[in-house]
C-alpha angles and dihedrals in degrees: 000000000000124000089243094056091042093055093045089049092056098037089055091042095237140115105224120232094347088133090062104042099079141005087225094070109115125243089245092057090054093054101036097070094103099038099099113122123231110279094031099095129119094269089053091050091050090048090052091051091052095047095084094251112145101241092178093063090214102078095269095280110141113223143155116283121204116217089241090058092047090053091060093062100072107120132092090249092050114022127163129169137178128226119184094340098314121110120214132188101227097175096110093036094060096090090047096055110112092212093054133260094270092058091051091047089064086079098042117124095013148060102291098182095112092046091048092050092050095053109033115348091163093069115105095228092176090065094048098043103031091113089051097056110133099173146284125307112249110243127208107296136133106179120098117205102161142074108250091212093065117099126232119242126224111242139151086227088072096053120100110249093248091063092058096056129063111021137173107203142159130240113327099353093115107171102160095074093180093068116071116219115256133215115287118254124200114220130189113242093250091055095054098089092040090055091051092049098045108035137036090179091082107095101164124046128180109206124204111250093015122108108220140024123282110216117199114196119190124199100271130158123206112249092252090061093060106100115254122253116288121240124201142189136175141210136179149197124196089270105031141050118199124193114196119201119192116207101166135264116304092002088128098216129190123204139197117189129184143157114250122177090340094308128111113236120193118189112196120194121197124171095334095318127113125210124178127210117197121198117194094206119223092215138016124280133188121263093245114094135177121214126187135169131209101209094193094061100022091236119153120199122195115188121196126189115230118235089220125032105242143109114265124218089226138346091248134251116331124199126182119207127216119267115263128192111250110244099166131024125237116249114213133183113237125201118218106233100165135020128181140163118263101174137346090287107019136074138194115232115197110199143172131198117264086241130018132357132280141195122185126217112264112273094014127118144207128232115228113217122201132167112218123177091345096308126102119230125194131194132172124236130178112216119239119227121240094257089077094047109088091195104057111214106196098199095048115107100183133023120200124198104212123189114204120227110192092209092046129097109214103033096057088053094049095047090049094056116122127219111280095027121121135231130186122235133172129207168344098266126170147092101224112135113205093198088070087074094053095108097023116126100163125045131191115199122189114189137165127195113318088358084091092080100082089044093059094066091047091051095054092042094053096043093051095045115106104186109078096008115226114245102192143356116197114194120190105192118190123199139156101240136359092257089058094064110112120215090005097154093043091053092050091050092049093048090052092048098044118032091196089074115080120179124188118191119207120189126196095197104028123175125238093263095054111112099179133084120314131199142054133284108286143148088257102046101048098054089048091056093044091050093046092056094038095236114181118193118222116183093206096059106014133085135177131207130191131194133163141086114341095256092049090050094050092050094046093051091049092051095047091051089048089055089057099260111147117230090236088068095049129078121196117199108220121180 
């Protein structure tokens, strides 16, 4: 939903079209749309958020919330709810809700994502409830890799990407840093709604009778962030047709190709933008495709298998669409084609889309969706490249390392899948920018548990890059016990083959025979390791990445900053 419609919705005290979005919407929701009292409009809500009142009720300190704690806050005087893993205190927002307080209370004390999506999924809840954010909902996890006495830093690196986009803010609280402020325009009161309905270029409005300036920031990317034009070429053999798409060095593209009505469709994603290439094929090809990406050059190759072995006069007619900003992610069905044990409680699932072929941008992830007992559950997984899979499965497009938690909901289902069964996943998601590694020669990777998965692609990328050549990769990998270490043998083999790769294992519950490092991530342990290995940080050629449970991530970022590492040279992988 656009900022313009959102403002009009609240100014008119209504929730547009909510009666039509789902048959599950209650009768009360249909008839509550005009029940807001005077003084409970959007402007009043924004003014309240800017007044200094603590809308979180917990002092504004973001922390992890266990589902059992969330369940306790289920009354009108103390109401919390969770949407997509973020927990909000909605107590003071109740009288401002256009659908009525009772409708909002249906989600109090629980994960309300499914309810929210049924009634009004177009609403940008992050913008409305950003001042009410209590923390993140604890997901199924058992391993502890951090020192509970360490404090958590405040950093934009720790915010989910959706929180850093569309914002409605007052005065100087500019949170969409990609949009420069524009010159203030004074509008008569009667022209306010007309301005909202006719122009999204207005980003500052001074309202009569209102002290302050309302800034409206739309989702807008500077021209230089729009991906450059795509170039393409093709080649053939009697049996194969290959389309090559050039996106530019370090552009970090993803690609999904498929055959639709006899045509080849190639969807290229770059930095949150989607561009489609359509090939009206001269002859017929088989449904099976193979897609691969060279991340160094940004070259995408899509290989199709001809139905008849022959040389074509041409590949056909090729058209390239304009780039469009991605507002929703494609959900595909993936077939499990290989499954094997990684550790005592984790498995590797090799999968391929039901139709077509896909490659994700480096460092990006998918979100697996599964409906269980009438509720939808979502969890993020970063695919592992084929270097780390000892049993190469040629027709597998993505490989997920899944750790099973016996008290979890989604992971037991995923690890119980049989060959030939299907699972739904959406993507790609992620904010990692590959061009940030363009001059990097030394990398520091801090990972815990399954947080190792995004690091694996970076390791192979850096070690195979020739210009500039990587000097060192230092991986600090935290686990509970030795049997929890994923890809242990593969890491040992790589370290023996390539001396530039240095892996240090740290266990929090090591056995008596363990001779390596012991402990948890802490402000004391990390500097000791860094000093022991004489690691010097150089902003011009060094880069650090962190991935693991939320608490581990917070602690690691805090320590790195304490060691003098600038945030601009750190990437935090957040699911």
